[in-house]
C-alpha positions as CSV (number, residue, x, y, z in Angstrom):
1,M,1.7,-14.6,9.4
2,N,2.8,-18.1,8.4
3,A,5.1,-17.1,5.6
4,P,8.5,-18.7,5.5
5,T,11.2,-16.7,7.3
6,G,13.0,-15.8,4.0
7,R,9.8,-14.3,2.7
8,R,9.2,-12.3,5.9
9,R,12.7,-10.9,5.6
10,A,12.2,-10.1,1.9
11,I,8.9,-8.3,2.7
12,A,10.6,-6.4,5.6
13,K,13.5,-5.4,3.3
14,A,11.2,-4.3,0.5
15,L,9.0,-2.3,3.0
16,T,12.0,-0.5,4.5
17,A,13.3,0.3,1.0
18,L,9.9,1.6,-0.2
19,L,8.9,3.6,2.9
20,P,11.9,4.8,4.9
21,L,9.9,7.2,7.1
22,A,6.5,5.5,7.4
23,P,5.1,5.4,11.0
24,Y,5.6,2.1,12.8
25,A,1.9,1.3,13.1
26,D,1.4,1.8,9.4
27,M,4.5,-0.3,8.6
28,E,3.3,-3.1,10.7
29,R,-0.1,-3.2,9.1
30,I,1.4,-3.0,5.6
31,R,3.9,-5.8,6.5
32,A,1.0,-8.0,7.7
33,D,-1.1,-7.3,4.6
34,A,1.9,-8.0,2.3
35,G,2.4,-11.3,4.0
36,A,-1.2,-12.4,3.7
37,V,-2.1,-15.7,2.1
38,H,-3.6,-14.1,-1.0
39,M,-0.3,-12.3,-1.6
40,K,2.0,-15.3,-1.3
41,T,2.4,-15.9,-5.0
42,L,3.5,-12.3,-5.7
43,P,7.1,-11.2,-5.5
44,P,7.7,-9.5,-2.1
45,G,8.2,-6.0,-3.7
46,I,4.9,-6.2,-5.5
47,A,3.1,-7.5,-2.5
48,V,4.5,-4.6,-0.4
49,W,3.5,-2.0,-3.1
50,L,-0.1,-3.3,-3.4
51,A,-0.4,-3.6,0.4
52,T,0.9,0.0,0.8
53,I,-1.4,1.5,-1.8
54,A,-4.4,-0.3,-0.3
55,H,-3.5,0.7,3.3
56,V,-2.9,4.4,2.4
57,R,-6.0,4.6,0.3
58,H,-8.3,3.1,3.0
59,Q,-6.6,4.7,6.1
60,H,-5.3,8.0,5.0
61,T,-7.6,9.3,2.2
62,D,-11.2,10.1,1.5
63,Y,-11.6,6.8,-0.5
64,E,-14.1,5.2,1.9
65,K,-16.1,8.4,2.1
66,L,-16.3,8.6,-1.6
67,L,-17.5,5.0,-1.8
68,S,-20.1,5.7,0.8
69,E,-21.3,8.6,-1.3
70,G,-21.9,6.3,-4.3
71,Y,-18.7,6.7,-6.3
72,D,-17.5,3.5,-8.0
73,R,-14.1,2.1,-7.1
74,D,-12.3,3.4,-10.1
75,S,-13.7,7.0,-9.7
76,A,-12.9,7.0,-6.0
77,R,-9.4,5.8,-6.7
78,F,-8.9,8.5,-9.3
79,F,-10.0,11.2,-6.8
80,V,-7.6,10.1,-4.1
81,V,-4.4,9.7,-6.1
82,D,-3.1,13.1,-5.0
83,Q,-3.9,12.3,-1.3
84,T,-2.3,8.9,-1.6
85,N,0.9,10.5,-3.2
86,A,1.0,13.2,-0.5
87,V,1.1,10.4,2.2
88,L,3.7,8.5,0.2
89,T,5.8,11.7,-0.1
90,R,5.6,12.4,3.6
91,W,6.9,8.9,4.2
92,R,9.7,9.5,1.7
93,A,8.5,6.7,-0.5
94,T,10.8,5.7,-3.4
95,R,7.8,5.3,-5.7
96,L,4.5,7.2,-6.2
97,L,1.2,6.1,-7.5
98,D,0.8,6.9,-11.3
99,P,-2.8,7.6,-12.0
100,D,-2.4,6.0,-15.4
101,D,-1.2,2.7,-14.0
102,D,-3.6,-0.1,-13.1
103,E,-1.9,-1.1,-9.9
104,E,-4.3,-3.9,-8.9
């Protein structure tokens, strides 16, 4: 990650605040994704939230399976909201995914 040190610190702080009990491996992946070039124009807290939701959706839910079965992205996202929030709850996240919000 080539982000300035201040941005890296802000991302780390936002990540720790959002996900106090997330496993280290997941935190590192989310931290890297939040610091990616395509996220650099977003405030750190938003970058961390979007990276978290994408990571949980792809790594800890049936999202990929639903896509492979022919569901479109919006339908697949709808069907994994509860699974996503269950992971966020296990990690004691300070925010959950609202199915009525368009988070991306």
